[in-house]
Residue, then its C-alpha position, 0 to 999 in steps of 0.5 A: y500500499l505504501a508503495q502505491v502511495a509513493v508511486g501515485r497509484r493511491k492518494e494517501l495512506t490512512v494510519f488507523g490509530n495514533d493513540y496506542d500504547t507504543k513509541d509514536g502511538t501507531g501500530v507496531r508490526d514485525y515487517i520482514h523482507v519477502v526474501d527472508l520470508a522465502k529463505g525461511h520457507a526454503a529452510a522449513l521445506s529442506e529440513g522437512i524433506f532432507g532432515g538435518g538433525s534439527g529435532m524436527k518431529t514430523n515433516c509438518e512443523v509450525y514456525n514463526l518467521g519474523s525478526g522479533n522487532g517491531i516497526s511502527v506504521l510511522e516508521m515504516l512510512k518514513a523508511m518508504g519515504k526515504a527510500s523513494g525520495k518522497e514525503l508520503p501523504y497520509k492522514m490519521g483515522t481511527r483504530r479499527a476494531g480488533d487491531v492490537a497496539a503491537c504484534y511481532a514474532n518469536a522466531t526462536k525455533a526457526n532460529t535454532q532448528l532451521k538456522w534461519r533469521c532475518e538478514l534484511g532490515i527495514d531500509r533494504m525492504c523499502a529500497d527493494t519494495w520501491r525499486w520494484q514498484s517504480n518499475n512496475p507502477k501498475g503491478y504486472g500481469e493482469a493487474a498492469k492491464d487495468k488502468s483504474v485499480i488493482v485487481f485481486k483475483 
């Protein structure tokens, strides 16, 4: 969503809530780079198929993949602005029902059993997102053909 604001596909970001008990009042989440996510999935598949002495009891285990560090919505907005070289427009909205102040992963099991951990931080994540979005402002495939909105299928 932020990348679409940066590329001009959306007018602004709505920040839902600025009165949470967090460092800047906005929600905190454990954002991770898609490459780290893919590597975590590959590590789990590799361990499940080939084994590696990790203590995996079955080839179907649950792992939390995350950095364990929360990033606020305003911090993410600032980082995407830095990556794009733009000040991104936003407005404050009210809290959404069910949203929690902070939510981030405990990836200890993935760290120890899979020897996996996040390697890429927020600045790299935003730079890579901006590079892709600015080169593909309307997305790709069928979404790129739609001139008005993003199409989800």
